[in-house]
Backbone as numpy.savetxt, mean C-alpha at the origin, in Angstrom:
# Nx Ny Nz CAx CAy CAz Cx Cy Cz
17.12 -11.88 0.31 16.78 -11.19 1.56 15.91 -12.10 2.40
16.20 -12.18 3.70 15.39 -12.99 4.58 14.11 -12.25 4.96
13.05 -12.99 5.14 11.78 -12.41 5.54 11.71 -12.42 7.06
11.66 -11.25 7.73 11.54 -11.22 9.19 10.21 -11.81 9.63
10.17 -12.20 10.89 8.95 -12.79 11.43 7.82 -11.78 11.40
6.65 -12.25 11.04 5.45 -11.40 11.00 4.30 -12.29 11.41
3.64 -11.93 12.47 2.58 -12.79 13.00 1.49 -13.01 11.96
1.14 -14.25 11.74 0.08 -14.57 10.78 -1.26 -14.16 11.34
-2.04 -13.37 10.57 -3.34 -12.94 11.08 -4.32 -14.09 11.13
-5.21 -14.06 12.11 -6.28 -15.05 12.12 -7.23 -14.71 10.99
-7.60 -15.68 10.21 -8.39 -15.39 9.02 -9.86 -15.74 9.22
-10.73 -14.77 8.93 -12.16 -15.01 8.86 -12.64 -14.75 7.44
-11.74 -14.98 6.48 -12.06 -14.66 5.10 -13.28 -15.45 4.62
-14.18 -14.76 3.91 -15.35 -15.46 3.39 -15.01 -16.37 2.21
-13.79 -16.25 1.70 -13.40 -17.05 0.55 -13.05 -18.45 1.00
-13.56 -19.46 0.32 -13.35 -20.83 0.72 -12.09 -21.42 0.12
-11.54 -20.80 -0.89 -10.34 -21.30 -1.53 -9.16 -20.41 -1.19
-7.98 -20.91 -1.45 -6.77 -20.14 -1.21 -6.75 -18.90 -2.10
-6.27 -17.81 -1.55 -6.28 -16.54 -2.27 -5.03 -16.36 -3.12
-5.23 -15.73 -4.28 -4.12 -15.33 -5.16 -4.09 -13.80 -5.14
-2.94 -13.26 -4.78 -2.85 -11.83 -4.49 -1.77 -11.18 -5.34
-2.02 -9.95 -5.76 -1.00 -9.13 -6.42 -0.69 -7.94 -5.52
0.56 -7.51 -5.53 0.96 -6.33 -4.78 1.93 -5.51 -5.62
1.71 -4.20 -5.63 2.62 -3.28 -6.31 3.19 -2.34 -5.26
4.52 -2.22 -5.24 5.17 -1.33 -4.28 5.69 -2.05 -3.05
6.07 -3.31 -3.18 6.51 -4.10 -2.03 7.88 -3.69 -1.50
8.57 -2.79 -2.19 9.87 -2.33 -1.69 9.74 -1.11 -0.79
8.53 -0.56 -0.66 8.31 0.60 0.19 8.01 0.20 1.62
7.89 1.21 2.49 7.69 0.94 3.92 6.43 0.11 4.17
5.29 0.56 3.67 4.05 -0.17 3.92 3.97 -1.41 3.04
4.37 -1.29 1.78 4.33 -2.43 0.88 5.13 -3.61 1.39
6.28 -3.35 1.97 7.12 -4.41 2.53 6.40 -5.12 3.67
5.73 -4.34 4.51 5.00 -4.94 5.63 3.78 -5.72 5.14
3.14 -5.24 4.09 2.03 -6.00 3.50 2.54 -7.33 2.96
3.65 -7.28 2.27 4.23 -8.52 1.72 4.54 -9.52 2.83
5.14 -9.05 3.91 5.45 -9.94 5.03 4.19 -10.60 5.56
3.14 -9.82 5.68 1.88 -10.37 6.18 1.28 -11.39 5.25
1.34 -11.12 3.95 0.81 -12.06 2.97 1.59 -13.37 2.97
2.90 -13.28 3.09 3.74 -14.48 3.11 3.44 -15.33 4.35
3.07 -14.69 5.44 2.79 -15.42 6.68 1.36 -15.95 6.76
0.52 -15.56 5.83 -0.90 -15.90 5.87 -1.15 -17.21 5.13
-1.62 -18.21 5.86 -1.83 -19.53 5.26 -2.98 -19.55 4.27
-3.84 -18.52 4.27 -4.95 -18.50 3.31 -4.51 -17.92 1.96
-3.28 -17.45 1.89 -2.74 -16.91 0.63 -1.85 -17.97 -0.02
-2.21 -18.36 -1.24 -1.47 -19.42 -1.93 -0.39 -18.88 -2.84
-0.68 -17.77 -3.52 0.24 -17.22 -4.52 0.26 -15.70 -4.38
1.47 -15.14 -4.48 1.64 -13.69 -4.45 2.42 -13.26 -5.68
1.86 -12.33 -6.43 2.55 -11.75 -7.57 2.96 -10.32 -7.18
4.26 -10.09 -7.06 4.78 -8.78 -6.67 5.26 -8.05 -7.92
4.71 -6.87 -8.16 5.05 -6.08 -9.34 5.94 -4.91 -8.92
7.05 -4.75 -9.64 7.95 -3.66 -9.30 8.81 -3.24 -10.46
9.48 -2.12 -10.29 10.35 -1.60 -11.35 11.74 -2.22 -11.30
12.02 -2.95 -10.23 13.31 -3.63 -10.10 13.08 -4.95 -9.37
14.05 -5.90 -9.47 13.86 -7.19 -8.79 13.65 -7.00 -7.30
12.80 -7.81 -6.73 12.44 -7.66 -5.33 13.54 -8.13 -4.39
14.31 -9.12 -4.81 15.39 -9.61 -3.96 14.92 -10.49 -2.82
13.73 -11.06 -2.96 13.16 -11.94 -1.95 12.75 -13.24 -2.61
13.03 -14.35 -1.94 12.62 -15.66 -2.46 11.71 -16.33 -1.45
10.63 -16.90 -1.96 9.67 -17.61 -1.12 8.86 -18.51 -2.05
8.49 -19.71 -1.59 7.78 -20.65 -2.47 6.51 -20.10 -3.11
5.79 -19.21 -2.43 4.54 -18.73 -3.02 4.66 -17.34 -3.62
5.88 -16.84 -3.74 6.10 -15.48 -4.26 6.71 -15.51 -5.66
6.10 -14.76 -6.58 6.68 -14.54 -7.91 6.88 -13.05 -8.08
8.12 -12.66 -8.38 8.44 -11.24 -8.56 8.45 -10.92 -10.05
7.74 -9.87 -10.43 7.64 -9.45 -11.82 8.25 -8.05 -11.97
9.26 -7.92 -12.82 9.81 -6.60 -13.15 9.01 -6.06 -14.32
8.35 -4.91 -14.11 7.42 -4.40 -15.12 7.66 -2.92 -15.38
7.15 -2.48 -16.51 7.06 -1.06 -16.84 5.61 -0.67 -16.59
5.38 0.14 -15.57 4.00 0.47 -15.21 3.31 1.32 -16.27
4.10 1.93 -17.15 3.50 2.71 -18.24 3.06 1.81 -19.39
3.50 0.55 -19.38 3.10 -0.41 -20.42 2.93 -1.76 -19.76
2.00 -1.83 -18.83 1.83 -3.01 -17.99 1.25 -4.17 -18.80
1.86 -5.34 -18.73 1.30 -6.49 -19.44 0.09 -7.04 -18.69
-0.63 -7.94 -19.33 -1.76 -8.61 -18.67 -1.25 -9.39 -17.47
-2.02 -9.37 -16.40 -1.62 -10.07 -15.19 -2.19 -11.48 -15.17
-1.54 -12.38 -14.42 -2.14 -13.71 -14.23 -3.39 -13.57 -13.37
-4.22 -14.59 -13.30 -5.44 -14.51 -12.49 -5.13 -14.16 -11.04
-5.88 -13.20 -10.48 -5.71 -12.81 -9.08 -7.08 -12.57 -8.45
-7.14 -12.69 -7.12 -8.38 -12.45 -6.38 -8.42 -11.06 -5.77
-7.26 -10.56 -5.34 -7.20 -9.25 -4.71 -5.86 -8.59 -5.00
-5.81 -7.27 -4.82 -4.61 -6.53 -5.15 -4.39 -5.45 -4.10
-3.11 -5.21 -3.79 -2.71 -4.17 -2.85 -1.83 -3.17 -3.59
-2.16 -1.90 -3.46 -1.42 -0.83 -4.13 -0.66 -0.01 -3.09
0.66 -0.05 -3.17 1.50 0.68 -2.23 2.60 1.45 -2.95
2.37 1.74 -4.23 3.35 2.51 -4.99 3.30 3.98 -4.56
4.47 4.56 -4.36 4.50 5.96 -3.99 5.91 6.51 -4.04
6.00 7.82 -4.21 7.30 8.49 -4.24 7.11 9.88 -3.64
8.09 10.72 -3.80 7.98 12.13 -3.42 8.34 12.98 -4.63
7.93 14.23 -4.61 8.27 15.10 -5.73 9.79 15.28 -5.82
10.45 15.33 -4.65 11.90 15.48 -4.63 12.59 14.29 -5.30
12.15 13.09 -4.96 12.75 11.89 -5.55 12.37 11.76 -7.02
11.10 12.02 -7.33 10.62 11.88 -8.71 11.24 12.92 -9.63
11.45 14.13 -9.10 12.09 15.17 -9.89 11.14 16.23 -10.42
9.85 15.94 -10.45 8.87 16.91 -10.94 7.48 16.46 -10.53
6.52 17.37 -10.61 5.14 17.00 -10.32 4.64 15.98 -11.32
5.03 16.13 -12.57 4.59 15.19 -13.61 5.10 13.78 -13.33
6.38 13.68 -12.93 6.96 12.37 -12.63 6.33 11.76 -11.37
6.03 12.62 -10.40 5.36 12.15 -9.19 3.99 11.57 -9.54
3.24 12.28 -10.36 1.90 11.84 -10.73 1.95 10.52 -11.52
3.01 10.34 -12.31 3.14 9.11 -13.09 3.25 7.88 -12.20
3.80 8.06 -11.00 3.91 6.94 -10.05 2.67 6.85 -9.18
2.40 7.92 -8.44 1.35 7.87 -7.41 -0.06 7.76 -7.98
-0.26 8.27 -9.18 -1.58 8.15 -9.79 -1.59 7.12 -10.92
-0.83 7.38 -11.96 -0.94 6.56 -13.18 -0.53 5.11 -12.96
0.59 4.88 -12.26 1.05 3.50 -12.08 0.09 2.71 -11.20
-0.37 3.31 -10.12 -1.34 2.62 -9.26 -2.63 2.30 -10.00
-3.12 3.27 -10.77 -4.36 3.05 -11.52 -4.18 1.97 -12.58
-3.02 1.94 -13.22 -2.76 0.92 -14.24 -2.78 -0.48 -13.63
-2.20 -0.63 -12.44 -2.20 -1.93 -11.78 -3.62 -2.32 -11.38
-4.38 -1.36 -10.89 -5.76 -1.64 -10.50 -6.58 -2.13 -11.69
-6.45 -1.46 -12.81 -7.19 -1.87 -14.00 -6.76 -3.24 -14.49
-5.45 -3.51 -14.46 -4.95 -4.81 -14.90 -5.41 -5.92 -13.96
-5.43 -5.62 -12.65 -5.88 -6.62 -11.68 -7.37 -6.90 -11.85
-8.16 -5.86 -12.10 -9.60 -6.05 -12.32 -9.83 -6.94 -13.54
-9.07 -6.69 -14.59 -9.19 -7.50 -15.81 -8.76 -8.94 -15.56
-7.89 -9.14 -14.56 -7.39 -10.48 -14.24 -8.26 -11.20 -13.22
-9.37 -10.56 -12.84 -10.32 -11.22 -11.95 -10.39 -10.70 -10.54
-9.54 -9.76 -10.17 -9.54 -9.24 -8.80 -10.85 -8.51 -8.51
-11.37 -8.74 -7.33 -12.59 -8.06 -6.90 -12.39 -7.29 -5.61
-11.19 -7.38 -5.05 -10.89 -6.69 -3.80 -9.57 -5.92 -3.94
-9.56 -4.70 -3.42 -8.38 -3.85 -3.57 -8.11 -3.11 -2.28
-6.83 -3.07 -1.89 -6.39 -2.28 -0.75 -5.41 -1.23 -1.23
-5.62 0.02 -0.82 -4.80 1.14 -1.27 -4.14 1.84 -0.09
-2.86 2.14 -0.25 -2.15 3.01 0.70 -2.24 4.42 0.14
-3.07 5.24 0.76 -3.25 6.63 0.35 -2.56 7.53 1.37
-3.20 8.60 1.80 -2.58 9.51 2.76 -3.63 10.36 3.44
-3.39 10.73 4.69 -4.25 11.69 5.37 -4.25 12.98 4.55
-5.41 13.56 4.40 -5.50 14.78 3.62 -5.81 14.56 2.17
-5.92 13.30 1.74 -6.25 13.02 0.34 -7.57 13.68 -0.02
-7.55 14.48 -1.08 -8.74 15.24 -1.47 -8.56 15.69 -2.92
-9.41 15.19 -3.78 -9.29 15.50 -5.21 -9.44 16.98 -5.51
-9.96 17.76 -4.55 -10.16 19.20 -4.77 -9.20 20.06 -3.95
-8.20 19.41 -3.36 -7.25 20.14 -2.53 -6.37 21.08 -3.36
-5.97 22.18 -2.75 -5.02 23.09 -3.40 -3.59 22.57 -3.29
-3.39 21.61 -2.39 -2.07 21.01 -2.21 -1.91 19.88 -3.22
-0.90 19.98 -4.05 -0.73 19.03 -5.16 -0.69 17.58 -4.67
0.09 17.30 -3.65 0.24 15.93 -3.14 -1.13 15.37 -2.73
-1.84 16.13 -1.92 -3.16 15.68 -1.46 -4.15 15.52 -2.61
-4.05 16.42 -3.59 -4.96 16.35 -4.73 -4.74 15.09 -5.55
-3.48 14.74 -5.80 -3.19 13.53 -6.57 -3.68 12.29 -5.83
-3.45 12.26 -4.53 -3.93 11.12 -3.73 -5.46 11.01 -3.81
-6.13 12.15 -3.70 -7.59 12.15 -3.78 -8.11 11.75 -5.15
-7.44 12.21 -6.20 -7.84 11.85 -7.55 -7.70 10.34 -7.78
-6.66 9.75 -7.21 -6.50 8.30 -7.34 -7.63 7.58 -6.62
-7.96 8.02 -5.42 -9.06 7.40 -4.69 -10.36 7.45 -5.50
-10.64 8.58 -6.11 -11.86 8.72 -6.91 -11.82 7.81 -8.13
-10.66 7.74 -8.80 -10.53 6.90 -9.99 -10.73 5.42 -9.64
-10.18 4.99 -8.51 -10.33 3.60 -8.10 -11.78 3.30 -7.70
-12.43 4.27 -7.07 -13.82 4.09 -6.67 -14.73 3.86 -7.86
-14.35 4.42 -9.01 -15.18 4.31 -10.21 -14.98 3.00 -10.97
-14.02 2.18 -10.56 -13.71 0.97 -11.32 -14.68 -0.18 -11.03
-15.36 -0.15 -9.91 -16.36 -1.19 -9.64 -15.84 -2.40 -8.90
-14.80 -2.26 -8.10 -14.35 -3.38 -7.27 -15.44 -3.73 -6.25
-15.55 -5.01 -5.94 -16.51 -5.45 -4.93 -16.16 -4.85 -3.57
-14.87 -4.74 -3.28 -14.41 -4.13 -2.04 -13.21 -3.24 -2.33
-13.26 -2.02 -1.82 -12.16 -1.08 -1.94 -11.86 -0.54 -0.55
-10.68 -0.86 -0.03 -10.28 -0.41 1.30 -9.14 0.59 1.15
-9.38 1.81 1.61 -8.41 2.89 1.47 -7.83 3.21 2.84
-6.53 3.06 2.98 -5.84 3.43 4.22 -5.25 4.82 4.03
-5.55 5.71 4.98 -5.03 7.07 4.93 -4.12 7.33 6.13
-2.88 6.87 6.04 -1.96 7.08 7.17 -1.44 8.51 7.21
-1.06 8.93 8.41 -0.32 10.17 8.58 1.15 9.87 8.28
2.07 10.63 8.84 3.49 10.43 8.56 3.92 9.02 8.96
4.57 8.32 8.03 4.94 6.94 8.25 6.25 6.82 9.01
6.28 5.89 9.95 7.50 5.57 10.69 7.94 4.17 10.30
9.21 4.02 9.99 9.75 2.73 9.60 11.22 2.86 9.27
11.88 1.74 9.05 13.32 1.72 8.80 13.60 1.73 7.30
13.80 2.92 6.76 14.06 3.03 5.32 15.43 2.45 4.97
16.39 2.57 5.86 17.73 2.04 5.59 17.69 0.53 5.39
16.86 -0.14 6.18 16.74 -1.59 6.05 16.28 -2.00 4.66
15.47 -1.14 4.05 14.94 -1.43 2.71 15.80 -0.85 1.60
16.95 -0.28 1.97 17.83 0.29 0.96 17.36 1.60 0.40
16.49 2.30 1.16 15.98 3.59 0.73 16.78 4.72 1.37
16.92 5.85 0.68 17.61 6.98 1.28 16.85 7.50 2.49
17.61 7.85 3.54 16.99 8.41 4.73 16.59 9.85 4.42
15.35 10.20 4.73 14.86 11.55 4.49 15.06 12.37 5.75
16.01 13.30 5.71 16.38 14.03 6.92 15.20 14.81 7.48
14.43 15.45 6.60 13.27 16.21 7.05 12.27 15.31 7.73
12.07 14.12 7.16 11.13 13.16 7.74 11.61 12.69 9.10
12.92 12.44 9.21 13.48 11.96 10.48 13.29 13.01 11.57
13.52 14.26 11.23 13.34 15.35 12.20 11.87 15.46 12.58
10.99 15.42 11.58 9.56 15.55 11.84 9.05 14.42 12.72
9.57 13.21 12.51 9.16 12.08 13.34 9.62 12.26 14.78
10.81 12.83 14.96 11.30 13.08 16.31 10.42 14.09 17.03
10.05 15.16 16.31 9.18 16.18 16.90 7.81 15.59 17.19
7.32 14.77 16.26 6.01 14.14 16.43 5.99 13.24 17.66
7.07 12.52 17.89 7.15 11.65 19.06 7.16 12.47 20.34
7.90 13.56 20.34 8.01 14.41 21.52 6.67 15.05 21.87
5.94 15.48 20.83 4.68 16.20 21.06 3.45 15.31 20.90
3.65 14.02 20.85 2.57 13.09 20.52 1.28 13.32 21.31
1.34 13.52 22.64 0.08 13.70 23.38 -0.71 14.93 22.94
-0.05 15.89 22.32 -0.72 17.13 21.93 -1.26 17.10 20.51
-0.89 16.08 19.74 -1.25 16.00 18.33 -2.54 15.18 18.18
-3.52 15.68 17.42 -4.73 14.88 17.17 -4.38 13.49 16.65
-5.11 12.50 17.07 -4.73 11.11 16.82 -4.55 10.81 15.33
-5.37 11.41 14.47 -5.26 11.12 13.04 -3.99 11.70 12.41
-3.31 12.60 13.12 -2.14 13.25 12.55 -0.85 12.88 13.27
-0.93 11.95 14.19 0.29 11.43 14.80 1.00 10.51 13.81
2.32 10.40 13.93 3.04 9.46 13.07 2.55 8.05 13.36
2.63 7.20 12.36 2.12 5.84 12.47 3.11 4.85 11.88
3.29 3.73 12.54 4.20 2.69 12.05 3.65 2.08 10.77
4.54 1.88 9.82 4.13 1.27 8.55 3.47 -0.09 8.78
3.96 -0.83 9.79 3.39 -2.15 10.08 1.93 -2.05 10.51
1.57 -0.97 11.20 0.17 -0.80 11.62 -0.74 -0.59 10.41
-0.26 0.17 9.44 -1.05 0.40 8.23 -1.24 -0.92 7.47
-0.17 -1.68 7.36 -0.25 -2.96 6.66 -1.23 -3.90 7.34
-1.15 -3.99 8.65 -2.05 -4.90 9.38 -3.51 -4.50 9.19
-3.77 -3.21 9.19 -5.14 -2.75 9.01 -5.69 -3.16 7.65
-4.89 -2.97 6.61 -5.32 -3.36 5.26 -5.49 -4.87 5.15
-4.53 -5.62 5.67 -4.60 -7.07 5.58 -5.81 -7.63 6.32
-6.22 -6.96 7.38 -7.38 -7.41 8.14 -8.69 -7.10 7.43
-8.77 -5.97 6.74 -10.04 -5.52 6.18 -10.28 -5.94 4.73
-9.25 -5.99 3.91 -9.47 -6.26 2.49 -10.19 -7.58 2.23
-9.86 -8.68 2.91 -10.57 -9.93 2.63 -12.02 -9.94 3.10
-12.41 -9.00 3.96 -13.73 -9.03 4.57 -14.66 -7.91 4.13
-14.11 -6.83 3.61 -14.88 -5.62 3.36 -15.97 -5.82 2.30
-17.00 -5.01 2.44 -18.07 -4.94 1.45 -18.17 -3.49 1.01
-18.01 -3.23 -0.27 -18.05 -1.86 -0.75 -16.78 -1.10 -0.40
-16.93 0.20 -0.17 -15.79 1.07 0.07 -15.62 1.37 1.55
-14.40 1.22 2.04 -14.07 1.57 3.41 -12.86 2.50 3.42
-12.88 3.49 4.29 -11.74 4.39 4.46 -11.24 4.24 5.89
-9.96 3.89 6.04 -9.35 3.70 7.35 -8.48 4.93 7.65
-8.91 5.73 8.61 -8.14 6.91 9.00 -6.96 6.50 9.89
-5.95 7.35 9.94 -4.71 7.01 10.60 -4.90 6.65 12.06
-5.72 7.42 12.77 -5.91 7.14 14.18 -6.49 5.77 14.45
-7.39 5.33 13.59 -8.04 4.03 13.77 -7.08 2.87 13.50
-5.98 3.14 12.81 -5.02 2.07 12.49 -3.88 1.98 13.49
-3.82 2.91 14.42 -2.71 2.95 15.38 -2.76 1.75 16.32
-1.58 1.23 16.65 -1.49 0.20 17.68 -1.89 0.80 19.03
-2.59 0.03 19.83 -3.01 0.52 21.13 -1.84 0.49 22.11
């Protein structure tokens, strides 16, 4: 697969050496955009992409690893990690299967990356994430945020996007009819919708994480409205 053009971000990274990065979920809407940004970033020397199937992308600084997230092997040395693994209950088939991806797999990668030397982490979460929510989806997202916060990363940047806009067909993903309809309605009513709940381009979420993860100190939460393109 060819890598589309993605503007290389200007780097003010405090790190003096080239960065080694791991990413999980690079086949998803936001994960794909994160990968594009990392490949275009001259301060990134090596990228380890973890997935359940081959990535189908070739690049001199990219290594694709097919892994079982339930039995994750030790990772090579890394400086930072991006977590973009996610599914839906409909696709997963059950709440238990959903939790195995959105919570357990992401947490397993975070722990493995920490053990491999990572001190910075960027997470794709969701608006409404709340460990005490009555809504299962929001509760799982919130529980993951809390679990990651307890791991002791030097920097933890959490992106909470609203409904994601992007080309799922381009990535070989099934088109979600309900999502397509909701995005159309969201576009039509955009001026009336609070900024944090407007649909957001996956590329905007990726850019926000790529800009903040190398610079952040402690925990940062990026709400959807703040990540929107002007």
